[in-house]
DRENSEDO-358859 format. One record per residue (C-alpha): x, y, z; residue number from 1; residue in three letters. Coordinates in steps of 0.2 Angstrom, whole numbers, plus 2048, in hexadecimal, padded with zeros to 3 digits. Layout:
N
{{X; Y; Z}; NUM; 'ala'}
...
This chain:
498
{{383; 65D; 9B1}; 1; 'unk'}
{{38B; 65F; 99E}; 2; 'unk'}
{{39D; 65D; 99E}; 3; 'unk'}
{{3A6; 663; 990}; 4; 'unk'}
{{3BA; 663; 989}; 5; 'unk'}
{{3C2; 673; 985}; 6; 'unk'}
{{3D2; 677; 97E}; 7; 'unk'}
{{3DA; 687; 98A}; 8; 'unk'}
{{3E4; 68F; 998}; 9; 'unk'}
{{3D9; 68A; 9A6}; 10; 'unk'}
{{3DD; 69A; 9B0}; 11; 'unk'}
{{3D3; 6A3; 9A1}; 12; 'unk'}
{{3C3; 698; 9A2}; 13; 'unk'}
{{3B3; 6A1; 9A5}; 14; 'unk'}
{{3AB; 697; 9B4}; 15; 'unk'}
{{3A7; 69A; 9C8}; 16; 'unk'}
{{3B4; 68D; 9CE}; 17; 'unk'}
{{3C3; 684; 9C7}; 18; 'unk'}
{{3CB; 678; 9CF}; 19; 'unk'}
{{3DF; 673; 9D0}; 20; 'unk'}
{{3E8; 662; 9D7}; 21; 'unk'}
{{3F7; 666; 9E2}; 22; 'unk'}
{{404; 658; 9E5}; 23; 'unk'}
{{40A; 658; 9F7}; 24; 'unk'}
{{41B; 658; 9F3}; 25; 'unk'}
{{41B; 661; 9E0}; 26; 'unk'}
{{425; 66F; 9E4}; 27; 'unk'}
{{41E; 684; 9EB}; 28; 'unk'}
{{411; 682; 9E4}; 29; 'unk'}
{{414; 676; 9D6}; 30; 'unk'}
{{41F; 676; 9C4}; 31; 'unk'}
{{41F; 684; 9BB}; 32; 'unk'}
{{415; 67D; 9AD}; 33; 'unk'}
{{407; 676; 9BA}; 34; 'unk'}
{{3F4; 67D; 9B8}; 35; 'unk'}
{{3F8; 681; 9CD}; 36; 'unk'}
{{406; 68C; 9CA}; 37; 'unk'}
{{3FC; 697; 9BC}; 38; 'unk'}
{{3EE; 699; 9C5}; 39; 'unk'}
{{3FA; 69C; 9D5}; 40; 'unk'}
{{404; 6AB; 9CB}; 41; 'unk'}
{{3F3; 6B4; 9C8}; 42; 'unk'}
{{3EF; 6B2; 9DA}; 43; 'unk'}
{{3FD; 6B9; 9DF}; 44; 'unk'}
{{406; 6AA; 9E8}; 45; 'unk'}
{{3F4; 6A9; 9F3}; 46; 'unk'}
{{3F8; 696; 9F0}; 47; 'unk'}
{{40B; 694; 9F5}; 48; 'unk'}
{{408; 6A0; A05}; 49; 'unk'}
{{3FC; 693; A0B}; 50; 'unk'}
{{408; 686; A08}; 51; 'unk'}
{{415; 68F; A11}; 52; 'unk'}
{{409; 692; A1F}; 53; 'unk'}
{{402; 680; A21}; 54; 'unk'}
{{3F0; 686; A1A}; 55; 'unk'}
{{3F1; 678; A0C}; 56; 'unk'}
{{3FF; 66A; A0B}; 57; 'unk'}
{{3F8; 662; 9FA}; 58; 'unk'}
{{3F2; 651; A06}; 59; 'unk'}
{{3E6; 648; 9FE}; 60; 'unk'}
{{3D4; 649; A02}; 61; 'unk'}
{{3D9; 65D; A05}; 62; 'unk'}
{{3CF; 66B; 9FD}; 63; 'unk'}
{{3D4; 67E; 9FF}; 64; 'unk'}
{{3C8; 68A; 9F7}; 65; 'unk'}
{{3CF; 69C; 9F1}; 66; 'unk'}
{{3C6; 6AC; 9EE}; 67; 'unk'}
{{3CE; 6B3; 9DD}; 68; 'unk'}
{{3C8; 6C3; 9E2}; 69; 'unk'}
{{3C6; 6C9; 9CF}; 70; 'unk'}
{{3D8; 6C3; 9CA}; 71; 'unk'}
{{3D0; 6B5; 9C0}; 72; 'unk'}
{{3C3; 6B3; 9B5}; 73; 'unk'}
{{3BB; 6A6; 9C2}; 74; 'unk'}
{{3B5; 6AB; 9D4}; 75; 'unk'}
{{3BB; 69C; 9DC}; 76; 'unk'}
{{3C9; 691; 9DC}; 77; 'unk'}
{{3CA; 67E; 9E4}; 78; 'unk'}
{{3DA; 678; 9E8}; 79; 'unk'}
{{3D9; 664; 9E7}; 80; 'unk'}
{{3E6; 65A; 9F3}; 81; 'unk'}
{{3EE; 64C; 9E7}; 82; 'unk'}
{{3FA; 645; 9F5}; 83; 'unk'}
{{40D; 641; 9F0}; 84; 'unk'}
{{40F; 642; 9DD}; 85; 'unk'}
{{415; 62E; 9DE}; 86; 'unk'}
{{405; 62A; 9E4}; 87; 'unk'}
{{3F9; 633; 9DA}; 88; 'unk'}
{{3ED; 627; 9D2}; 89; 'unk'}
{{3DF; 628; 9C8}; 90; 'unk'}
{{3D4; 623; 9D8}; 91; 'unk'}
{{3DE; 634; 9E0}; 92; 'unk'}
{{3D7; 63E; 9D1}; 93; 'unk'}
{{3C4; 637; 9D1}; 94; 'unk'}
{{3C5; 63B; 9E5}; 95; 'unk'}
{{3CE; 64C; 9E2}; 96; 'unk'}
{{3BF; 653; 9D6}; 97; 'unk'}
{{3B2; 64D; 9E0}; 98; 'unk'}
{{3B6; 654; 9EF}; 99; 'unk'}
{{3BA; 663; 9E5}; 100; 'unk'}
{{3AC; 665; 9DB}; 101; 'unk'}
{{3A0; 663; 9EC}; 102; 'unk'}
{{3AB; 672; 9F4}; 103; 'unk'}
{{3A5; 67D; 9E6}; 104; 'unk'}
{{394; 679; 9E5}; 105; 'unk'}
{{394; 67D; 9F9}; 106; 'unk'}
{{39A; 68E; 9F3}; 107; 'unk'}
{{38E; 68E; 9E4}; 108; 'unk'}
{{395; 68D; 9D4}; 109; 'unk'}
{{38B; 686; 9C7}; 110; 'unk'}
{{399; 684; 9BC}; 111; 'unk'}
{{3AB; 67E; 9BF}; 112; 'unk'}
{{3BA; 67B; 9B4}; 113; 'unk'}
{{3C8; 670; 9B8}; 114; 'unk'}
{{3D8; 668; 9AE}; 115; 'unk'}
{{3DF; 655; 9AC}; 116; 'unk'}
{{3E1; 657; 9BE}; 117; 'unk'}
{{3F2; 64C; 9C2}; 118; 'unk'}
{{3F4; 648; 9AE}; 119; 'unk'}
{{406; 650; 9AF}; 120; 'unk'}
{{409; 64B; 9C1}; 121; 'unk'}
{{409; 63A; 9C2}; 122; 'unk'}
{{40A; 636; 9AD}; 123; 'unk'}
{{3F6; 630; 9AD}; 124; 'unk'}
{{3EE; 62C; 99F}; 125; 'unk'}
{{3E6; 63B; 997}; 126; 'unk'}
{{3D6; 631; 995}; 127; 'unk'}
{{3D5; 629; 9A5}; 128; 'unk'}
{{3D6; 639; 9AD}; 129; 'unk'}
{{3C8; 63E; 9A5}; 130; 'unk'}
{{3BE; 630; 9A9}; 131; 'unk'}
{{3C1; 634; 9BA}; 132; 'unk'}
{{3BF; 646; 9BA}; 133; 'unk'}
{{3AD; 642; 9B3}; 134; 'unk'}
{{3A9; 635; 9BE}; 135; 'unk'}
{{3AF; 640; 9CD}; 136; 'unk'}
{{3A6; 64F; 9C9}; 137; 'unk'}
{{396; 644; 9C6}; 138; 'unk'}
{{397; 637; 9D4}; 139; 'unk'}
{{39E; 645; 9E0}; 140; 'unk'}
{{38F; 651; 9DF}; 141; 'unk'}
{{383; 645; 9E0}; 142; 'unk'}
{{376; 649; 9ED}; 143; 'unk'}
{{365; 642; 9EF}; 144; 'unk'}
{{357; 651; 9F2}; 145; 'unk'}
{{348; 64B; 9EA}; 146; 'unk'}
{{33E; 64B; 9FB}; 147; 'unk'}
{{347; 65D; A01}; 148; 'unk'}
{{348; 66D; 9FD}; 149; 'unk'}
{{358; 672; 9F4}; 150; 'unk'}
{{364; 678; 9FE}; 151; 'unk'}
{{373; 67A; 9F1}; 152; 'unk'}
{{372; 67E; 9DE}; 153; 'unk'}
{{37A; 672; 9D2}; 154; 'unk'}
{{387; 673; 9C6}; 155; 'unk'}
{{381; 674; 9B7}; 156; 'unk'}
{{393; 673; 9AD}; 157; 'unk'}
{{3A6; 66B; 9AD}; 158; 'unk'}
{{3B1; 671; 9A2}; 159; 'unk'}
{{3C1; 666; 9A0}; 160; 'unk'}
{{3CF; 671; 99A}; 161; 'unk'}
{{3DB; 66A; 98E}; 162; 'unk'}
{{3EB; 671; 985}; 163; 'unk'}
{{3EC; 665; 978}; 164; 'unk'}
{{3E0; 667; 969}; 165; 'unk'}
{{3E1; 653; 968}; 166; 'unk'}
{{3DA; 651; 978}; 167; 'unk'}
{{3CE; 65B; 976}; 168; 'unk'}
{{3C6; 651; 96A}; 169; 'unk'}
{{3CB; 640; 971}; 170; 'unk'}
{{3C6; 63E; 981}; 171; 'unk'}
{{3B3; 642; 97E}; 172; 'unk'}
{{3AF; 62B; 97F}; 173; 'unk'}
{{3B9; 62C; 991}; 174; 'unk'}
{{3AE; 639; 997}; 175; 'unk'}
{{39E; 631; 98E}; 176; 'unk'}
{{3A4; 621; 996}; 177; 'unk'}
{{3A7; 629; 9A9}; 178; 'unk'}
{{396; 632; 9A9}; 179; 'unk'}
{{38C; 624; 9A1}; 180; 'unk'}
{{394; 61A; 9B1}; 181; 'unk'}
{{392; 627; 9BF}; 182; 'unk'}
{{382; 628; 9B8}; 183; 'unk'}
{{380; 617; 9BB}; 184; 'unk'}
{{384; 618; 9C9}; 185; 'unk'}
{{379; 627; 9D1}; 186; 'unk'}
{{36B; 61F; 9CA}; 187; 'unk'}
{{36E; 60F; 9D6}; 188; 'unk'}
{{372; 61B; 9E4}; 189; 'unk'}
{{35F; 625; 9E0}; 190; 'unk'}
{{356; 610; 9E1}; 191; 'unk'}
{{35E; 60F; 9EF}; 192; 'unk'}
{{35C; 620; 9F9}; 193; 'unk'}
{{349; 620; 9F5}; 194; 'unk'}
{{33E; 61A; A03}; 195; 'unk'}
{{336; 608; A04}; 196; 'unk'}
{{326; 60C; A00}; 197; 'unk'}
{{32C; 615; 9EF}; 198; 'unk'}
{{33A; 60A; 9EB}; 199; 'unk'}
{{32F; 5F8; 9EC}; 200; 'unk'}
{{331; 5E9; 9DE}; 201; 'unk'}
{{324; 5ED; 9D4}; 202; 'unk'}
{{330; 600; 9D2}; 203; 'unk'}
{{33E; 5F9; 9CF}; 204; 'unk'}
{{338; 5EE; 9C3}; 205; 'unk'}
{{32F; 5FE; 9BA}; 206; 'unk'}
{{341; 605; 9B8}; 207; 'unk'}
{{348; 5F6; 9B2}; 208; 'unk'}
{{33D; 5F4; 9A5}; 209; 'unk'}
{{33E; 60A; 9A1}; 210; 'unk'}
{{350; 609; 99F}; 211; 'unk'}
{{351; 5F8; 994}; 212; 'unk'}
{{345; 602; 989}; 213; 'unk'}
{{351; 611; 989}; 214; 'unk'}
{{362; 609; 988}; 215; 'unk'}
{{35B; 5F8; 97E}; 216; 'unk'}
{{35C; 5EA; 98A}; 217; 'unk'}
{{350; 5DF; 98B}; 218; 'unk'}
{{344; 5DD; 99C}; 219; 'unk'}
{{33A; 5CE; 9A1}; 220; 'unk'}
{{332; 5D0; 9B3}; 221; 'unk'}
{{32B; 5C0; 9BC}; 222; 'unk'}
{{31D; 5C1; 9C8}; 223; 'unk'}
{{316; 5B4; 9D7}; 224; 'unk'}
{{311; 5A7; 9CB}; 225; 'unk'}
{{31F; 5A4; 9BF}; 226; 'unk'}
{{32B; 5A6; 9CE}; 227; 'unk'}
{{31F; 597; 9D7}; 228; 'unk'}
{{321; 58B; 9C3}; 229; 'unk'}
{{332; 590; 9C5}; 230; 'unk'}
{{333; 588; 9D5}; 231; 'unk'}
{{33C; 598; 9DE}; 232; 'unk'}
{{336; 593; 9EF}; 233; 'unk'}
{{344; 59C; 9F8}; 234; 'unk'}
{{33C; 5AE; 9F1}; 235; 'unk'}
{{32C; 5AB; 9F2}; 236; 'unk'}
{{32F; 5A4; A06}; 237; 'unk'}
{{337; 5B7; A08}; 238; 'unk'}
{{32A; 5BF; 9FF}; 239; 'unk'}
{{31C; 5B6; A07}; 240; 'unk'}
{{31A; 5C3; A17}; 241; 'unk'}
{{316; 5D0; A0B}; 242; 'unk'}
{{306; 5DB; A02}; 243; 'unk'}
{{314; 5E1; 9F5}; 244; 'unk'}
{{316; 5D3; 9E7}; 245; 'unk'}
{{328; 5CD; 9E4}; 246; 'unk'}
{{330; 5CF; 9D1}; 247; 'unk'}
{{33D; 5C5; 9CB}; 248; 'unk'}
{{347; 5D2; 9BD}; 249; 'unk'}
{{350; 5CD; 9AE}; 250; 'unk'}
{{359; 5D7; 9A4}; 251; 'unk'}
{{364; 5D0; 994}; 252; 'unk'}
{{370; 5DA; 98A}; 253; 'unk'}
{{374; 5D2; 97A}; 254; 'unk'}
{{382; 5D8; 96E}; 255; 'unk'}
{{384; 5D0; 95C}; 256; 'unk'}
{{392; 5C6; 95B}; 257; 'unk'}
{{394; 5C6; 96B}; 258; 'unk'}
{{395; 5B1; 96D}; 259; 'unk'}
{{389; 5A8; 979}; 260; 'unk'}
{{392; 5AC; 988}; 261; 'unk'}
{{389; 5B7; 994}; 262; 'unk'}
{{38D; 5BD; 9A3}; 263; 'unk'}
{{37F; 5BE; 9B3}; 264; 'unk'}
{{37F; 5CB; 9BD}; 265; 'unk'}
{{375; 5C9; 9CC}; 266; 'unk'}
{{36E; 5D7; 9DA}; 267; 'unk'}
{{364; 5D3; 9ED}; 268; 'unk'}
{{356; 5DD; 9ED}; 269; 'unk'}
{{34D; 5DD; 9FC}; 270; 'unk'}
{{345; 5EF; 9FC}; 271; 'unk'}
{{343; 5EE; A0C}; 272; 'unk'}
{{347; 5E1; A1B}; 273; 'unk'}
{{340; 5E1; A2A}; 274; 'unk'}
{{348; 5D2; A31}; 275; 'unk'}
{{339; 5C8; A2D}; 276; 'unk'}
{{331; 5BE; A3F}; 277; 'unk'}
{{343; 5C1; A44}; 278; 'unk'}
{{343; 5D2; A43}; 279; 'unk'}
{{350; 5DE; A45}; 280; 'unk'}
{{353; 5EA; A53}; 281; 'unk'}
{{349; 5FA; A4F}; 282; 'unk'}
{{35B; 603; A50}; 283; 'unk'}
{{361; 605; A3D}; 284; 'unk'}
{{350; 5FF; A35}; 285; 'unk'}
{{34C; 60C; A2A}; 286; 'unk'}
{{35F; 609; A22}; 287; 'unk'}
{{357; 5F7; A1D}; 288; 'unk'}
{{34E; 5FF; A0F}; 289; 'unk'}
{{362; 5FE; A07}; 290; 'unk'}
{{360; 5ED; A05}; 291; 'unk'}
{{35D; 5EB; 9F4}; 292; 'unk'}
{{36D; 5F3; 9F0}; 293; 'unk'}
{{375; 5E6; 9E6}; 294; 'unk'}
{{365; 5E6; 9D9}; 295; 'unk'}
{{365; 5F8; 9D7}; 296; 'unk'}
{{378; 5F5; 9D3}; 297; 'unk'}
{{373; 5EA; 9C6}; 298; 'unk'}
{{368; 5F2; 9BE}; 299; 'unk'}
{{372; 602; 9BD}; 300; 'unk'}
{{37F; 5F7; 9B7}; 301; 'unk'}
{{375; 5F0; 9A8}; 302; 'unk'}
{{370; 600; 9A4}; 303; 'unk'}
{{382; 606; 9A3}; 304; 'unk'}
{{387; 5F7; 999}; 305; 'unk'}
{{37A; 5FC; 98B}; 306; 'unk'}
{{37C; 60E; 98A}; 307; 'unk'}
{{38C; 60C; 986}; 308; 'unk'}
{{38E; 5FE; 97C}; 309; 'unk'}
{{398; 5EF; 985}; 310; 'unk'}
{{39C; 5E5; 977}; 311; 'unk'}
{{397; 5D4; 982}; 312; 'unk'}
{{387; 5CB; 986}; 313; 'unk'}
{{37F; 5CE; 99A}; 314; 'unk'}
{{372; 5CA; 9A3}; 315; 'unk'}
{{36E; 5D1; 9B2}; 316; 'unk'}
{{361; 5C8; 9C0}; 317; 'unk'}
{{356; 5D0; 9D0}; 318; 'unk'}
{{34B; 5C7; 9DC}; 319; 'unk'}
{{343; 5D4; 9E2}; 320; 'unk'}
{{338; 5D4; 9F1}; 321; 'unk'}
{{335; 5DA; A03}; 322; 'unk'}
{{339; 5D2; A13}; 323; 'unk'}
{{329; 5D4; A1F}; 324; 'unk'}
{{320; 5CD; A2C}; 325; 'unk'}
{{30E; 5C9; A29}; 326; 'unk'}
{{301; 5B9; A2A}; 327; 'unk'}
{{309; 5B1; A1C}; 328; 'unk'}
{{31A; 5B4; A20}; 329; 'unk'}
{{327; 5A4; A20}; 330; 'unk'}
{{32E; 5A0; A32}; 331; 'unk'}
{{33F; 59B; A3A}; 332; 'unk'}
{{33D; 589; A39}; 333; 'unk'}
{{337; 586; A2A}; 334; 'unk'}
{{33D; 57D; A1B}; 335; 'unk'}
{{33B; 587; A08}; 336; 'unk'}
{{342; 57D; 9F9}; 337; 'unk'}
{{34C; 588; 9EC}; 338; 'unk'}
{{349; 58A; 9DA}; 339; 'unk'}
{{359; 57C; 9D5}; 340; 'unk'}
{{34F; 56F; 9E4}; 341; 'unk'}
{{35A; 56F; 9F2}; 342; 'unk'}
{{34E; 573; A03}; 343; 'unk'}
{{356; 583; A0E}; 344; 'unk'}
{{351; 582; A22}; 345; 'unk'}
{{34C; 591; A29}; 346; 'unk'}
{{358; 596; A38}; 347; 'unk'}
{{353; 5A7; A37}; 348; 'unk'}
{{349; 5B5; A2A}; 349; 'unk'}
{{355; 5C3; A2C}; 350; 'unk'}
{{360; 5B8; A21}; 351; 'unk'}
{{356; 5B9; A12}; 352; 'unk'}
{{361; 5BF; A05}; 353; 'unk'}
{{36A; 5B1; A04}; 354; 'unk'}
{{358; 5A7; 9FF}; 355; 'unk'}
{{354; 5B3; 9F1}; 356; 'unk'}
{{367; 5B1; 9EB}; 357; 'unk'}
{{363; 59F; 9EB}; 358; 'unk'}
{{357; 5A0; 9DF}; 359; 'unk'}
{{35E; 5AD; 9D4}; 360; 'unk'}
{{36F; 5A4; 9D3}; 361; 'unk'}
{{364; 593; 9CE}; 362; 'unk'}
{{35A; 59A; 9C0}; 363; 'unk'}
{{36C; 5A3; 9BA}; 364; 'unk'}
{{373; 590; 9BA}; 365; 'unk'}
{{362; 58A; 9B3}; 366; 'unk'}
{{365; 595; 9A5}; 367; 'unk'}
{{376; 591; 99F}; 368; 'unk'}
{{37D; 5A3; 9A5}; 369; 'unk'}
{{38E; 5A5; 9AA}; 370; 'unk'}
{{39A; 5AC; 9B2}; 371; 'unk'}
{{38C; 5B1; 9C1}; 372; 'unk'}
{{390; 5C0; 9CD}; 373; 'unk'}
{{385; 5C5; 9DC}; 374; 'unk'}
{{384; 5D4; 9E4}; 375; 'unk'}
{{37B; 5D4; 9F4}; 376; 'unk'}
{{37A; 5DF; A06}; 377; 'unk'}
{{37B; 5CC; A0D}; 378; 'unk'}
{{386; 5CE; A20}; 379; 'unk'}
{{388; 5D8; A2B}; 380; 'unk'}
{{396; 5CF; A2F}; 381; 'unk'}
{{39F; 5D3; A1E}; 382; 'unk'}
{{39D; 5E3; A25}; 383; 'unk'}
{{3A7; 5E1; A36}; 384; 'unk'}
{{3B4; 5D6; A2C}; 385; 'unk'}
{{3B5; 5E5; A20}; 386; 'unk'}
{{3B1; 5F3; A27}; 387; 'unk'}
{{3A7; 602; A1A}; 388; 'unk'}
{{3B4; 605; A0E}; 389; 'unk'}
{{3B7; 5F1; A06}; 390; 'unk'}
{{3AA; 5E7; A00}; 391; 'unk'}
{{3AE; 5D5; A00}; 392; 'unk'}
{{3B0; 5C8; 9F3}; 393; 'unk'}
{{3AF; 5B4; 9F1}; 394; 'unk'}
{{3AF; 5AA; 9E4}; 395; 'unk'}
{{3AF; 59A; 9DF}; 396; 'unk'}
{{3BC; 59F; 9D0}; 397; 'unk'}
{{3CE; 5A6; 9D3}; 398; 'unk'}
{{3CE; 5AB; 9C1}; 399; 'unk'}
{{3BD; 5B4; 9C2}; 400; 'unk'}
{{3C2; 5BB; 9D3}; 401; 'unk'}
{{3D1; 5C3; 9CA}; 402; 'unk'}
{{3CA; 5CB; 9BE}; 403; 'unk'}
{{3BD; 5D3; 9C9}; 404; 'unk'}
{{3C9; 5DA; 9D5}; 405; 'unk'}
{{3D0; 5E1; 9C4}; 406; 'unk'}
{{3C0; 5E7; 9BE}; 407; 'unk'}
{{3BF; 5EE; 9D2}; 408; 'unk'}
{{3D1; 5F7; 9D2}; 409; 'unk'}
{{3CC; 5FE; 9C1}; 410; 'unk'}
{{3BA; 605; 9C7}; 411; 'unk'}
{{3C1; 60D; 9D6}; 412; 'unk'}
{{3B8; 601; 9E3}; 413; 'unk'}
{{3BF; 5F9; 9F2}; 414; 'unk'}
{{3BD; 5E6; 9F0}; 415; 'unk'}
{{3C4; 5D9; 9FC}; 416; 'unk'}
{{3C5; 5C6; 9FB}; 417; 'unk'}
{{3C0; 5BB; A06}; 418; 'unk'}
{{3C4; 5AA; A08}; 419; 'unk'}
{{3B5; 59E; A04}; 420; 'unk'}
{{3BA; 590; A10}; 421; 'unk'}
{{3B5; 580; A0C}; 422; 'unk'}
{{3B6; 579; A21}; 423; 'unk'}
{{3A7; 587; A23}; 424; 'unk'}
{{39B; 57F; A18}; 425; 'unk'}
{{397; 573; A27}; 426; 'unk'}
{{390; 581; A31}; 427; 'unk'}
{{381; 581; A25}; 428; 'unk'}
{{37C; 56F; A25}; 429; 'unk'}
{{36A; 56D; A2C}; 430; 'unk'}
{{362; 55E; A34}; 431; 'unk'}
{{355; 55F; A2B}; 432; 'unk'}
{{356; 567; A1B}; 433; 'unk'}
{{365; 568; A10}; 434; 'unk'}
{{369; 578; A15}; 435; 'unk'}
{{368; 584; A21}; 436; 'unk'}
{{369; 597; A1E}; 437; 'unk'}
{{373; 59C; A2C}; 438; 'unk'}
{{384; 594; A35}; 439; 'unk'}
{{386; 59B; A46}; 440; 'unk'}
{{38D; 5AA; A4A}; 441; 'unk'}
{{3A0; 5A6; A44}; 442; 'unk'}
{{3A7; 5AE; A32}; 443; 'unk'}
{{395; 5B2; A2C}; 444; 'unk'}
{{39A; 5BB; A1C}; 445; 'unk'}
{{3A3; 5AA; A18}; 446; 'unk'}
{{395; 59E; A1D}; 447; 'unk'}
{{388; 5AA; A12}; 448; 'unk'}
{{395; 5A7; A04}; 449; 'unk'}
{{396; 596; A05}; 450; 'unk'}
{{384; 595; A06}; 451; 'unk'}
{{382; 59D; 9F6}; 452; 'unk'}
{{38D; 591; 9EE}; 453; 'unk'}
{{382; 583; 9F0}; 454; 'unk'}
{{377; 589; 9E3}; 455; 'unk'}
{{384; 58B; 9D8}; 456; 'unk'}
{{387; 57B; 9CE}; 457; 'unk'}
{{398; 57F; 9CC}; 458; 'unk'}
{{397; 58D; 9C0}; 459; 'unk'}
{{3A4; 59B; 9C3}; 460; 'unk'}
{{39D; 5A5; 9D1}; 461; 'unk'}
{{3A2; 5B5; 9DA}; 462; 'unk'}
{{398; 5BB; 9E8}; 463; 'unk'}
{{39A; 5CE; 9EC}; 464; 'unk'}
{{396; 5D3; A02}; 465; 'unk'}
{{391; 5E6; A00}; 466; 'unk'}
{{387; 5E7; A11}; 467; 'unk'}
{{395; 5F3; A17}; 468; 'unk'}
{{397; 5FD; A07}; 469; 'unk'}
{{387; 602; A01}; 470; 'unk'}
{{383; 611; A0C}; 471; 'unk'}
{{38E; 61F; A13}; 472; 'unk'}
{{38E; 628; A22}; 473; 'unk'}
{{399; 636; A1A}; 474; 'unk'}
{{39E; 63D; A0B}; 475; 'unk'}
{{3B0; 638; A05}; 476; 'unk'}
{{3B7; 639; 9F5}; 477; 'unk'}
{{3AA; 634; 9E6}; 478; 'unk'}
{{3A2; 629; 9F4}; 479; 'unk'}
{{393; 634; 9FB}; 480; 'unk'}
{{389; 632; A0B}; 481; 'unk'}
{{37A; 627; A09}; 482; 'unk'}
{{379; 61A; 9FC}; 483; 'unk'}
{{38A; 617; 9F3}; 484; 'unk'}
{{385; 60D; 9E2}; 485; 'unk'}
{{392; 601; 9E6}; 486; 'unk'}
{{398; 5F6; 9DB}; 487; 'unk'}
{{391; 5FE; 9CA}; 488; 'unk'}
{{3A2; 604; 9C3}; 489; 'unk'}
{{3AA; 5F2; 9C8}; 490; 'unk'}
{{39C; 5E9; 9BF}; 491; 'unk'}
{{39B; 5F3; 9B1}; 492; 'unk'}
{{3AF; 5F1; 9AF}; 493; 'unk'}
{{3AD; 5DE; 9B4}; 494; 'unk'}
{{3A2; 5DE; 9A2}; 495; 'unk'}
{{3AD; 5E8; 999}; 496; 'unk'}
{{3B9; 5DC; 99D}; 497; 'unk'}
{{3B1; 5CC; 997}; 498; 'unk'}
């Protein structure tokens, strides 16, 4: 989709459909100078009539589509609710554009135009609004149709109409950033939506190599032999039941004058998780192709960071493997040795994510990387605790947690900090090894995070559990049904703030 910024009048733009914002309490149908009021006048008061009849209220998430019947150059008008004027935020704008764009696409629009929605009503920064519009449309119109016959056409052009010629030239960078980050998020969605017979560890490594070549970051891929030399017993143990070769993917983005500091982004990538010998129930097993969502998020984030030239050094680490049954598969009761020398008693082979992350975190510590941020579809317990809209956050350094939560707020992704409770550490104690890979059924998200913390060596570290948020059952604003690409936008903002 091509996005352009043009000075002019939204009512005179030639496009299949236009989007206008409507606040819940902005008058009838809005301030006289607003785009929605101008459209209402040309449509003979149709929007006002809808408000009178309660056919539209301006509530957040509401979209009402009107046919112009030849009264305007466009064929359709999507009136997008923003909620009360006092509560209009960048997040509301982003979601409104996503909902409105989908509604217009469903009715056959291939070109869409909009104004700086919400900028006047809520005095929002014009650059932030322009970026939100680019993100809302790019994320909201995403669909994964690679293996299907097309059902609807694509929106090929989006025009952001501004009144000031200065805005027309000054908002390009904001839009470009929004597009880059959103396309990276959609890349992560593509990777997660792919079937596991396609998105193998080797294919993930190939994609990282291709992206590194395109955007200018270095990629190194380690195989079994290199992992064995490094002592990555956790990753090799999980991989032992699969004929697919595991890969340890390292991506390095370096900027001139970036200093010695180098953030590490670590993403769990179990490209299919059967549970191993501790096999999962058949219900929902097909969804276990998404257990590599953390790795996909890290690869995609690296592409966005390099594409936009963020002035910070960052390394991405992705331990990628399948977790399957086989004659050589690791077993419950086995003891594995992680890269940092700690031994791990395997209580269940279905707690494999923390085993591969233990090696990745140990590797990052050995390489002198800091801070460390890992992203993983780690525990069902986190989904039970926080539901499907909030990712869980744990950290051994509150300053890092505050930075990360600030980045999430700016990105518009819901994250919630949970306690890294030392009193629960004893639940991970093993009789025969340094630690066991699962505690009891209580506080599962916390004990999993505590397990990971044992491999950080005291380095500032943060863990994001995206088990509940990596996939969505329905469209909701910028979140679409299927893979969500969660954490890409937050990781990008975190690196930007370094």
